[in-house]
N, C-alpha and C positions, 0 to 999 in steps of 0.2 A: 503492498500499500504506500511503501514511502515515507517521509516523514511527517505528512500532515495526516498519516494514520496513527500516530499517537498523538492521544489528547495530551498529555502533558505537555509535548510540543508544540502543539496549537495555540495552549494557553501562555506559555514561554515566550512566543511568535507575538501574540496579541499585545502582552506586558513591554515587549521590548520595542514594538512598531511606537506604541504611543509612548513610551519615554524619548526612541530617538526622533519623534514629532515636536516634542516639548524643545529636545537638546539642539535641534538645527534651528529651531526658530529662535532659540538665547543665543547660540555660538552665532550664527551670523549677525545677529543684531548686537552683541558686542562692538563687532567692528564700525558698525552704523553710531553706535553710542558714543564710542571714542571720538569717530570723526565728526560728528556733531558739537563733542564737548570743545574738539581742539582745531578743528578745520584742516588737520594734516590726514595725508595719505598714510604716512610713515606710523602715525599713532595707531591708526586704525590697524595696519599691517600688524604691528608690533603686539595686539593683542594676538594674534595666533603662536605669535612666539611664546609668550607668558603661557598658552596652551600645551605648546610641546616641550618645554623647559623641564617637566618631571621626570623625563626620559632620562635625565641625568643619573635617578637615583633609581630607574625602574626594576634594576634586579631585587631589589629588597619587596617591591610586589609581585615580582613571581614566585619568588619565594614564600610570600606570605601565602599565594595563590595553591601552590603544593603543599603545603603543610595544614590548610584549614580545607573545613568541609563547604565546600565552593557555593553551594546553595545559601548556608547562613550568611556566608563572607560576601554575598551580593546585596543580600537584604538588609546587612549593617552598612554596607557601602553606599546604595541607594539611599538611606535613610542620611548618611552624612553628608551624601551630595546636594540633598534637598536643603540641608540646615547650611551650605555652604552659599549656596545661591540667595538665599535670604540676605547676607550680607551687601546685594546691590540694592536693598530698599533703600532710597533717600540719596542714591547718586543723581546731583543734579546741577555739577559746576567742573570746570577743567581741573579745579584744586585738589577734585576728588578721583581723578584719572587713575591713582595708584591702585583705587579700589576696586577698579574692574580690571588691572593686571593682576592683583592679589588672588581674587575670586576665580579669574582664569587659569592661575596658576594648580590652586585648589583643585580645580574643578577638572583640570587635566590630570592630574595626579590621582584623583578617583577613579577618573575612566579608565587608565591604563590597568587597575584593580576589576573592574567590571569588567572590560573587554576579556582580560584572561580569564576571568572566572566564569565568565558566559562562553566562551569557546570550551574550556575543560568540560563544563556541564554538560554540554550539547555531546561532547565526545561520549562521556558515560552515558548519555541518554539514547544515542543510536547506534545501530552498526554502519560499519566502514561505508556500504553501497549507498547509504542515504546521505550522506556528508556534504555530497556536491550541491543535492538539492535543497538542504538544509540552508546550507549556505547561500545558495540561490534566491530561496526565499527570503532571508535576512535582509539580503541585497536588494531586492525588488520593493518589498513593500518598507523597506525604509527610505529607499530615493524614491519611491512612487510617493509617500507622505509628504516628501519634500518639495515636490508640486505644489502644494498648498501651505506648507508650513515657513517659508521663508515671507511670502506673502501676508500670511497670517501675524508672523513675527512681527515684520516690518509695521504693518497697519494697528498692531495693538500697540507698539511703541511709539508709533506717530501720532495715534489717535488718544491713545489712553497714558501713554507714559511709561518708563521702564519697570515702575513698581508693579503694576499689573501684568508685565511681562514675566519678572520672576515669578510672580503668583501662580502664573498660568505653567510655567516649568515644574514648580514645586509638586503640581496636582498630577502631572505625567509622572513623576520619579513615585507618587503615592500608588499609582496605578501598578508600574514595574512592580513596586513591594507585595502588594495583593495579588498578582500573579503569581510571583512566586511561591508566595505562601500557601497556593491553592494547588503545590504539587510535591511530588515523592519522588525521590532519584535516587536508585542505587548508586553512590560514587564510589570510584576506587579508593581505598584509604589512601593514606600517605605510607612512603615505604619504610615500615619501620627498620631496617637494616643499614637506611642510608645515615653515614657517618661521616665525620672528618671536619675539618676544617671549614668555617662559615663561606670562605671566599671560594671554597672549591665546590659550594653546594649554591651559590649565588649563580655562578657560572656554569652549571651541568646545563641548562639550556642551549647557551653559545657554543660550549663543545659539543654539544649535539647538533647542533647546525651546522658546524666546521665539519666532521665526520661523518655526515650526511652528504655527497656530493650534490644531488638534486636541490636540496635544501640550501645547500652552500651557494650554488648556482643563483637559485632565486633570491636569497637574500643581496647577492653582490649588484644582480642587475636592478632590482628595486631601489636598495639604496643607492644605487648612481643616478636613478631616473629623480627620486627625492632631492637630492642635492640641488635642484634647478625646478621641480615642479612647485616649490614653495613661493616661488615668484609670484605665482599668481593670485595670493592672497594680497599683494599689494597693486599687482598691475591691474587687477580686476576695478580695483577704486580709481584708476588712473584713466581706464577706456570708459569708465562710467562718465567722468569729468572730460574727456573727449568728445563724448557724445552729446554733451550739455544736459546731463541729467543729473538729480540729487542724489546723493550718497544710498538714499532709500531705495533705488531703482536695482541694487543689488539684491533685493528679495525677487524681485520680476526677473532677473538673470539666473538666480539659483532655483528657480521654479523651471525657467526653459532646458537648463541643466540636468535637471531632476526629471524631466521630462526624456531627454535623451538616457536617464539612467534605467528609466523604467525598462527601454528597448534592449539596454545592454542585458539588463538582469534579467530578461525572458529569453535570450539567448545564451548566458553564459553556462548552463547547463550542458547544453549539446556541446557548445566551444570545447570546454573543459575535457567533457568527457573524448569528444573527438580527437583532439589536440594535444591533451596532456596538459598540466599545471604548468609547467613551465612556458609551453607556446601560446598558452593564452594567456599567461602573464606580458610575452613579447608581444602578441597582438595589441593589448592595451596600452604599452609603450608606445607603438607605432601611431594607434589612435589619437594619443597624448601631441604626439609630435606634429602630425597633421592640423590638430586643433591649432597648435601655438602658431604655425603659419599662417592659418586664415584668420585669426584674432589677430594679428597687425594691421588688415584692413579696417581702419576708422568710420565705418560706416553700420548702421545696426542691423540689417538684414545678416551683414556678412557677421557680426560679431555674433549675432543669433545663431547662426548656424554653427560657428563655432564652439561655441560652447555646450550646443547639444552635442557635436563630436566628442569635447571633453567627456561629457557627462555619461557618453555611454560606454565609454573604457574603465569610467569607475568602479561599477559594480565588477567587471571583468578581471579586474587589478585585486579589489578585496577578496573574491574568492578564490582567485587562483592562488593567493598568498597564506589566505587561511587555509584551505583544503588541504594544501600540501604541508602545511605544517601540523593540521589534526590528523592526517593520515600516516606519517610517516614517524611521529615520534610517540613514545610507551605514555601510558597514562600518568606515571608517576613525574613526567618531566612535562606536561601539557602547558602549566603555568609559566614555568622559565623559558620554555621555548618558543611561545608567543609573545613572551616580552620580550625577548632576545631579538627576534625578528623586529616585532614593532619599534623596538629602542633604535636599532640600525636604522631603519627607513624614517622614524620620528626625528633622530638627531638629525637626518640629514637634511629633512624638511625644515626645521627648525633654522639651521644654518640657511639654507637658501631663502628662508621668509627673513631673517637679519639682513641678508646680502640684497634681497630685491627691497625691503624697507628703506636701506640707506642710498640705494641708486636712483629709485623709480623718478623721484620729484626733480633731479640735476640730470639724470640722463634719458630719461622716458621709459618708455616701457615696452616699444619695440625692439630695441637692441636686445633686452631681457627674452623676450619670445624667441628671438631668432636662436639664443642660446638653450633655451627650452627643446625647442625643434631638434637642435644636431645632438645634444646629451643624450634627449631620450630614445633617440634613432641609433644610437651608439649601446646604450644599455640593451635594447631588444634582440640587438644580432645575436649575440652568443644563445641566447634563448630560444631564439628561431631557427637558428641554422645548426647548431650544435648540443642539442639539449641532453642532460646528464639522464642516465639511464634512472626510473623509479624505481626504487627499492620495494620490496613487500608491504604492504598495508598494515601496521598494526591496528588489529579489529578491536571494538569494545564491546561485551555484552550488552544488549537491548534494556 
């Protein structure tokens, strides 16, 4: 019956989708918030840098995920995230910009735990053959909801203010907690024989990635691409300005991107099964290269086409990386391996966000897009032309 045949998975999917809706509504609006307070594209792009910086200490999160009951950890972490978001209530001046950055940092840190624990929980819940379909469903529903969530977030922010948007996001965290409370999963317990120095345990996920040729190749290509894809966080605000639109137009662009992601999400399962995770990743990177070239033309119809192409690649990238890590990692390392590959890619993205934010206002956005096109093409070639052989998948009981 596939992943949807499991009632527990359906509940988790619904809770995750509601939470993703609130996350994307707030996540994108944080950049708009910073731009409105300061008038700076760089200040807006730096919000996304703050969201990514917690990956500097992400191995601690991965170790926590592999040493705790993941369902319980998800409930607690969602509750903490809701509390952190409440810190944004009352932010109304440029002098309070630091609060947005602080909340973004905490939000990003807790998101690391939520993502890794969620991946591990699904691995425990489903058999291997259902993982691609499950990840495709997560990606498709999440991106599908983003057709509306950026517009909803921007509308709430512009019409009702940031405080109401914060309360809306808190409500979606509560929905995710309710879904988790309603399911029971037979989880793989932590390995009681695992001993040794803390450093060795923290790095076990990274060591596993390095020793598994397919995962090592996927990590290298994805990380290289992310060294430039983060330029988009600042570039998009510059594109909006070039089009003569207000910062809140970001919501409309992200809705168009999400529409492209729906198309990508509907095709990702078939593409990944047919080509394998490595080549599926390469296809996503080539689509990003194409989108970057198209995005250089400063006219609205062309830019909408570019952002649609970009969106099509998003679920393909996410499902390829997530499924490969799940399938070829033992249960005891799920948290640390997921955190390790996300740390590599997210830190690379954070570096590119910082570079993009520092260059976009002085050098313009088109040279940055040219760099994105070149580097993502280079990153795609190894996984497209010479993908490493896939090891035997490591299945989990349903």
